[in-house]
Structure formats: C-alpha cells, structure tokens
C-alpha positions in Angstrom: 2.5 -15.6 -1.6 1.4 -16.1 -5.2 0.1 -19.6 -4.4 -2.0 -18.2 -1.7 -3.8 -15.5 -3.8 -7.5 -15.4 -3.3 -10.3 -13.3 -4.8 -13.4 -11.7 -3.3 -16.2 -10.2 -5.4 -17.2 -6.9 -3.8 -19.9 -4.4 -4.6 -18.9 -0.8 -3.9 -21.6 1.8 -3.4 -21.7 4.2 -6.4 -19.3 2.2 -8.5 -20.1 0.9 -11.9 -20.0 -2.8 -11.1 -18.6 -5.5 -8.9 -14.9 -5.6 -8.2 -13.0 -8.8 -8.0 -10.4 -8.0 -5.4 -7.3 -10.2 -5.0 -5.5 -10.6 -1.7 -3.5 -13.0 0.5 -5.2 -13.8 3.8 -4.9 -16.2 6.7 -3.9 -19.8 5.9 -6.7 -22.0 7.3 -9.4 -21.4 9.9 -9.5 -17.9 11.4 -9.6 -18.0 15.2 -10.8 -14.5 15.6 -8.7 -13.7 18.7 -5.7 -12.1 17.1 -5.4 -8.4 16.1 -6.3 -7.9 12.4 -3.6 -6.3 10.3 -4.2 -5.1 6.8 -1.3 -4.3 4.4 -1.6 -1.8 1.6 1.2 -1.7 -1.0 2.6 1.3 -2.9 2.1 2.8 -6.3 1.8 0.4 -9.2 2.8 -2.6 -7.1 1.0 -5.7 -5.7 0.5 -7.6 -2.5 3.6 -9.6 -3.4 5.5 -6.5 -2.1 4.9 -8.0 1.4 6.3 -11.4 0.6 9.0 -11.1 3.3 7.0 -9.3 6.0 3.8 -11.3 5.8 5.1 -14.7 7.1 6.8 -12.9 10.0 3.5 -11.5 11.3 1.2 -14.5 10.9 1.8 -16.0 14.3 0.6 -12.9 16.1 -1.9 -11.3 13.7 -4.7 -12.2 11.4 -3.0 -10.7 8.3 -4.4 -9.6 5.0 -2.3 -8.2 2.1 -4.5 -6.5 -0.4 -4.1 -5.7 -4.1 -5.2 -2.1 -4.4 -7.8 -1.4 -7.1 -6.1 -0.6 -10.4 -2.9 -2.3 -9.4 -1.8 -5.8 -8.4 -3.9 -8.6 -9.7 -7.3 -7.1 -8.8 -9.7 -7.1 -11.8 -10.1 -3.4 -12.8 -11.4 -3.8 -16.3 -13.7 -0.9 -17.1 -13.5 0.4 -13.5 -13.0 3.8 -12.1 -9.7 3.4 -10.2 -9.6 6.9 -8.7 -8.8 7.6 -5.0 -12.5 7.4 -3.9 -12.8 3.9 -5.1 -9.4 2.7 -4.1 -10.4 3.5 -0.5 -14.0 2.3 -1.0 -13.0 -1.1 -2.1 -10.9 -1.5 1.0 -13.9 -0.5 3.2 -16.0 -3.1 1.5 -13.2 -5.7 2.0 -13.1 -5.0 5.7 -16.9 -5.4 5.9 -17.4 -8.4 3.7 -14.2 -10.4 4.1 -12.6 -9.4 7.4 -16.0 -9.1 9.0 -18.2 -6.0 9.8 -17.6 -4.4 13.2 -14.0 -5.5 13.6 -11.4 -2.7 13.9 -8.1 -3.3 12.2 -4.6 -2.0 12.1 -3.8 -0.5 8.7 -0.2 -0.7 7.4 0.4 1.5 4.4 3.7 1.5 2.5 4.6 4.5 0.3 1.5 5.4 -1.7 -0.4 2.8 0.3 0.2 5.0 3.2 -1.9 7.7 1.6 -4.8 5.3 1.3 -4.3 4.3 4.9 -4.3 8.0 5.9 -7.5 8.5 4.0 -9.2 5.6 5.7 -7.9 6.4 9.2 -9.1 10.0 9.0 -12.4 9.2 7.2 -13.4 6.0 8.9 -12.0 5.9 12.4 -14.7 3.4 13.3 -12.8 0.9 11.2 -9.2 1.7 12.0 -7.8 1.2 15.5 -4.1 1.7 14.8 -2.0 3.0 11.9 1.4 2.1 10.6 3.0 4.4 8.0 6.0 2.9 6.3 8.0 5.5 4.3 4.5 6.8 3.5 3.5 9.3 1.0 1.3 11.9 2.7 2.6 15.4 2.1 3.0 15.1 -1.7 -0.5 15.7 -3.0 -1.6 14.6 -6.5 0.5 13.5 -9.4 1.4 16.9 -11.0 1.2 17.6 -14.7 0.7 13.9 -15.7 -3.1 14.2 -15.2 -3.2 16.9 -17.9 -1.4 15.0 -20.7 -3.3 13.9 -23.7 -4.3 10.2 -23.4 -1.9 9.0 -26.1 1.0 10.6 -24.2 -0.2 9.1 -20.9 -0.3 5.7 -22.5 3.2 6.2 -23.9 4.4 7.1 -20.4 2.8 3.9 -19.0 4.6 1.8 -21.5 7.9 3.4 -20.4 6.8 2.8 -16.7 6.4 -0.9 -17.5 9.8 -1.1 -19.3 12.8 -3.0 -17.9 15.2 0.1 -17.8 12.8 2.3 -15.8 11.7 -0.5 -13.5 15.3 -1.4 -12.9 16.2 2.2 -12.1 13.3 2.4 -9.6 14.3 -1.0 -8.2 17.8 0.3 -7.4 16.4 3.6 -5.9 14.3 1.6 -3.5 17.1 -0.1 -1.6 20.1 0.8 0.5 21.9 -2.6 -0.3 21.3 -2.4 -4.0 23.5 -5.4 -5.0 21.8 -7.6 -2.5 18.2 -6.6 -3.1 17.8 -5.0 -6.5 18.0 -8.3 -8.3 16.5 -9.7 -11.5 14.0 -11.6 -9.3 12.9 -8.4 -7.6 12.5 -6.8 -11.0 10.4 -9.7 -12.4 8.2 -9.8 -9.3 7.7 -6.1 -9.4 6.6 -6.2 -13.1 4.5 -9.3 -13.0 1.1 -7.5 -12.6 1.9 -5.0 -15.4 1.2 -7.7 -18.0 -2.5 -7.9 -17.1 -4.9 -6.7 -19.8 -6.3 -4.0 -17.6 -3.0 -2.6 -16.3 -3.0 0.4 -18.7 -6.6 1.2 -18.2 -6.4 1.0 -14.4 -3.4 3.3 -14.3 -4.9 5.7 -16.9 -8.0 6.0 -14.7 -5.9 6.8 -11.6 -3.8 9.4 -13.4 -6.8 11.2 -14.9 -8.3 11.4 -11.4 -5.4 13.5 -10.3 -4.2 11.0 -7.7 -4.4 11.0 -3.9 -4.3 14.2 -1.9 -4.3 13.5 1.8 -2.0 16.1 3.4 -5.0 18.1 4.9 -6.2 14.8 6.6 -3.1 14.0 8.5 -3.8 16.3 11.5 -7.2 14.6 11.8 -5.7 11.2 12.5 -6.7 10.3 16.1 -5.4 6.7 16.2 -2.2 5.5 17.8 0.2 5.8 14.8 3.6 4.2 14.2 5.8 6.0 11.6 8.6 3.7 10.3 11.3 5.1 8.0 14.2 3.7 6.2 17.1 6.1 7.0 18.4 5.9 3.5 15.2 6.5 1.6 16.1 8.0 -1.8 12.5 8.5 -2.9 10.7 10.7 -0.4 12.0 13.8 1.5 13.8 12.9 4.7 11.9 15.6 6.6 8.6 13.9 6.0 9.1 11.4 8.8 9.3 14.3 11.3 6.4 16.1 9.7 4.2 13.0 10.4 5.2 13.0 14.0 4.6 16.7 14.4 1.1 16.5 12.8 -0.2 13.3 14.4 -0.9 13.6 18.1 -0.5 9.9 19.1 2.5 9.0 17.0 5.9 7.5 17.5 8.9 7.3 15.1 11.2 4.4 14.4 14.1 4.9 12.0 15.7 1.8 10.5 19.4 2.4 9.6 21.0 1.2 6.4 17.5 0.8 4.8 15.9 2.4 1.8 12.3 3.1 0.8 11.0 -0.4 1.4 11.8 -1.7 4.9 9.2 -4.5 4.5 11.5 -5.9 1.8 14.9 -4.9 3.0 14.6 -5.1 6.8 11.3 -7.1 7.4 12.5 -8.5 10.8 12.9 -5.0 12.2 9.6 -3.8 10.8 7.8 -6.8 12.2 9.4 -6.2 15.6 8.0 -2.6 15.6 4.5 -3.7 14.5 4.4 -6.2 17.4 5.7 -3.5 19.8 2.9 -1.2 18.8 0.4 -4.0 19.9 2.4 -4.8 23.1 3.1 -8.3 21.7 
C-alpha cells in the first residue's frame, strides 16, 4: 500500500490554497466499467488502515483509499482541516481524479463514516451507495477538547502520538488482541504522526469542534450497508441498530468475534458483504 501512494493537487472552493491529497488508487489503466469504491479511514489514521481490505476488492471494483485532510500523508501545512474542508477535499477528489459525473460507493470506517454520512446526505448526486463500518454518527463533536488552551491541546496531541496511548488504543480496536495488536500494527498506525504538519492538522480539527452529523442520518436516501464488529469496545453497541432504524434503505451485517476494525480483523467477511451490496 505504501509503495502505491500517489498525490493529487486539488483546489477546494473557499479554501486558502491547493491541497496535495495522498491516496492509493487502481494499479494500471482504469477500464471504467467497474463500480467505484472510495474508502475513508477513521480518526487520526491513514489509508494504510485499508491494507488488508483493499487487495480483496480490486478485482471487482475501481478502488480508492484516501488520506483525509489533516491526517494520513496528505499535505495539510497551513490548512483549515475542519469538517467542511475534510468533506470538500473528497468532493474535489471525486471530480478531478475519479472523474466528474461518476457516482461512487463510499465506505467510511469509524470517524470516516461521519464524513461519508456528510457527503451522502449533502451530495446524493455523487454517492450511489453507502457502507458504514463501525461508524461514528451519533456522537457529535469532540466535547471539551475544543475549549482547551492551545498549549494544553498540543500537550494532549503529544500524548496521542505516544507509544503507551497508541498501544492501548490498538488493543481496544481488536477482538483477537494477541494476533492483531502487534508492534507492526502500532508502527503503521503511528507512521503518519511524524509528519511536520501532524500537530497543526489535528489542532485545526479540534478547534473546529469536530464532526456533527447525527441530524443528517435520517436524510440518507442511498442503499446503505451497516457492518459492525460484534465485539466493538469503542462505540456503543446500540448504534448499529440506531443506524438501521434511521436510514430507510439499510441492512445490518454483524461480524462475530471482531472488534472496531473489521477491515483489519475480518477483511474477507467485509469484502464479501461489500460485493453482496453490489450483487457481485
């Protein structure tokens, strides 16, 4: 996945300057006859989060795994990385890289699910189907963090980057902790945090107040697949049922013996359900 990273320079309306967005896309010539699938990772992660799922989908889909503005390896120096521009950069990517006029399936994992919800509700012309993987949707904002003085927020971010906290979050993410919460997983999850713009990108997002999409969920008109790890220790278990109750055209698939990241812990099962959604 890292060897296949590309960058596209995008101009986002109303933004201060061009954004160099990093992503992994199709390997070689694009035929144009496959469904387009766009993968959006979670909070303070990168497109490498999809390293196990991505290769399982390439035969049937034109797949793109994006680095969300402010996270991953996207260049966010001096950029506003608030919710408006996180979504806005994805819209520009769909227009300039995927190709204007093509509808896509959005797959959002964890906080990436909130961005996917924002786009599905706000730009239904771009999104044909939606896949929410242990998605954050009903927890709006980031609480008191946005009101901290800047020096305390920066201290919090240094803690967020630290090995002990990352290791704890790593273990919380999986059901089979000994198998998946490894040193390699820790290193890959921290890799993007050593970029020069990592602190500023996160600081901008925190000061924005974070994503708030709960009111948009009932507006989702697309066919939606809700996938949930049955042993998720991060989000409330009832959220999966709340999504199905709120979204008219939705279906729920629960993956047993799986934590918060099915795309890393049970990628074969998740890939099967994504193909099922598309009748493949």
